[in-house]
BALOBA-1460 file (C-alpha; in Angstrom, 3 decimals):
// residues 81
<rec num="1" residu="x" x="117.981" y="59.739" z="90.159"/>
<rec num="2" residu="x" x="120.059" y="62.352" z="89.864"/>
<rec num="3" residu="x" x="120.902" y="64.828" z="92.644"/>
<rec num="4" residu="x" x="121.782" y="68.569" z="91.291"/>
<rec num="5" residu="x" x="124.884" y="69.907" z="93.216"/>
<rec num="6" residu="x" x="123.331" y="73.601" z="92.476"/>
<rec num="7" residu="x" x="120.357" y="74.803" z="94.588"/>
<rec num="8" residu="x" x="117.240" y="75.783" z="92.759"/>
<rec num="9" residu="x" x="117.184" y="79.181" z="90.867"/>
<rec num="10" residu="x" x="114.352" y="81.690" z="91.168"/>
<rec num="11" residu="x" x="112.696" y="82.420" z="87.940"/>
<rec num="12" residu="x" x="112.905" y="86.284" z="88.647"/>
<rec num="13" residu="x" x="115.202" y="88.297" z="90.732"/>
<rec num="14" residu="x" x="114.907" y="91.794" z="92.203"/>
<rec num="15" residu="x" x="117.443" y="94.238" z="91.403"/>
<rec num="16" residu="x" x="118.154" y="97.195" z="93.308"/>
<rec num="17" residu="x" x="116.585" y="99.326" z="90.425"/>
<rec num="18" residu="x" x="113.210" y="97.469" z="91.034"/>
<rec num="19" residu="x" x="113.522" y="98.700" z="94.725"/>
<rec num="20" residu="x" x="113.991" y="102.158" z="93.925"/>
<rec num="21" residu="x" x="111.429" y="102.357" z="91.139"/>
<rec num="22" residu="x" x="108.793" y="100.968" z="93.084"/>
<rec num="23" residu="x" x="109.686" y="103.924" z="96.159"/>
<rec num="24" residu="x" x="109.415" y="106.898" z="93.488"/>
<rec num="25" residu="x" x="106.265" y="105.546" z="92.388"/>
<rec num="26" residu="x" x="104.980" y="104.910" z="95.288"/>
<rec num="27" residu="x" x="105.900" y="109.008" z="96.306"/>
<rec num="28" residu="x" x="104.919" y="110.423" z="93.026"/>
<rec num="29" residu="x" x="101.519" y="108.985" z="93.461"/>
<rec num="30" residu="x" x="100.744" y="109.731" z="97.355"/>
<rec num="31" residu="x" x="102.023" y="113.338" z="96.328"/>
<rec num="32" residu="x" x="99.242" y="113.441" z="93.462"/>
<rec num="33" residu="x" x="96.646" y="111.926" z="96.247"/>
<rec num="34" residu="x" x="97.885" y="114.793" z="98.539"/>
<rec num="35" residu="x" x="97.680" y="117.634" z="96.173"/>
<rec num="36" residu="x" x="94.740" y="116.504" z="93.915"/>
<rec num="37" residu="x" x="91.282" y="115.574" z="93.702"/>
<rec num="38" residu="x" x="90.327" y="113.074" z="90.791"/>
<rec num="39" residu="x" x="86.617" y="112.769" z="89.773"/>
<rec num="40" residu="x" x="84.599" y="110.987" z="87.529"/>
<rec num="41" residu="x" x="83.291" y="112.972" z="84.655"/>
<rec num="42" residu="x" x="79.153" y="112.245" z="84.745"/>
<rec num="43" residu="x" x="78.609" y="112.412" z="81.943"/>
<rec num="44" residu="x" x="81.307" y="110.213" z="80.679"/>
<rec num="45" residu="x" x="81.004" y="107.103" z="83.400"/>
<rec num="46" residu="x" x="84.474" y="105.294" z="83.671"/>
<rec num="47" residu="x" x="84.004" y="101.582" z="82.449"/>
<rec num="48" residu="x" x="86.540" y="99.803" z="84.499"/>
<rec num="49" residu="x" x="86.099" y="96.270" z="81.907"/>
<rec num="50" residu="x" x="87.009" y="98.360" z="78.745"/>
<rec num="51" residu="x" x="90.476" y="97.109" z="77.951"/>
<rec num="52" residu="x" x="92.402" y="97.565" z="74.265"/>
<rec num="53" residu="x" x="92.661" y="94.220" z="72.337"/>
<rec num="54" residu="x" x="95.846" y="92.676" z="71.855"/>
<rec num="55" residu="x" x="99.149" y="90.850" z="73.588"/>
<rec num="56" residu="x" x="99.819" y="94.077" z="75.709"/>
<rec num="57" residu="x" x="96.266" y="95.198" z="77.287"/>
<rec num="58" residu="x" x="96.300" y="98.286" z="78.620"/>
<rec num="59" residu="x" x="92.922" y="100.325" z="80.157"/>
<rec num="60" residu="x" x="91.207" y="102.285" z="77.753"/>
<rec num="61" residu="x" x="91.332" y="106.232" z="77.885"/>
<rec num="62" residu="x" x="88.564" y="107.787" z="79.662"/>
<rec num="63" residu="x" x="87.288" y="111.258" z="80.784"/>
<rec num="64" residu="x" x="88.164" y="112.716" z="84.453"/>
<rec num="65" residu="x" x="88.411" y="115.872" z="86.373"/>
<rec num="66" residu="x" x="91.539" y="117.135" z="88.183"/>
<rec num="67" residu="x" x="91.340" y="119.670" z="90.383"/>
<rec num="68" residu="x" x="93.995" y="121.351" z="93.486"/>
<rec num="69" residu="x" x="92.761" y="120.473" z="97.041"/>
<rec num="70" residu="x" x="92.640" y="123.853" z="97.956"/>
<rec num="71" residu="x" x="94.957" y="127.002" z="97.130"/>
<rec num="72" residu="x" x="97.443" y="126.012" z="99.507"/>
<rec num="73" residu="x" x="98.301" y="123.325" z="97.034"/>
<rec num="74" residu="x" x="99.364" y="126.085" z="94.531"/>
<rec num="75" residu="x" x="101.627" y="127.710" z="97.410"/>
<rec num="76" residu="x" x="103.112" y="124.506" z="98.100"/>
<rec num="77" residu="x" x="104.242" y="123.528" z="94.576"/>
<rec num="78" residu="x" x="105.448" y="126.865" z="94.058"/>
<rec num="79" residu="x" x="107.708" y="126.419" z="97.369"/>
<rec num="80" residu="x" x="109.173" y="123.320" z="95.789"/>
<rec num="81" residu="x" x="110.065" y="124.710" z="92.643"/>
């Protein structure tokens, strides 16, 4: 039986950049949800099981409606610019 002097290393290590990217994506998506209403197009229902073929699979495109939640959204976005 061989005993290693080094402790086992994790397969994946997290850098500080990963945490910054995670927080940035969280802020982006929460602001989108705060400002806009996303609705499914009734004429083109979303198929949640439709993905592309191949090694790098991703959801296929779908149609949706995006509208501001109210007139205050435009005012808030203009004031930030």
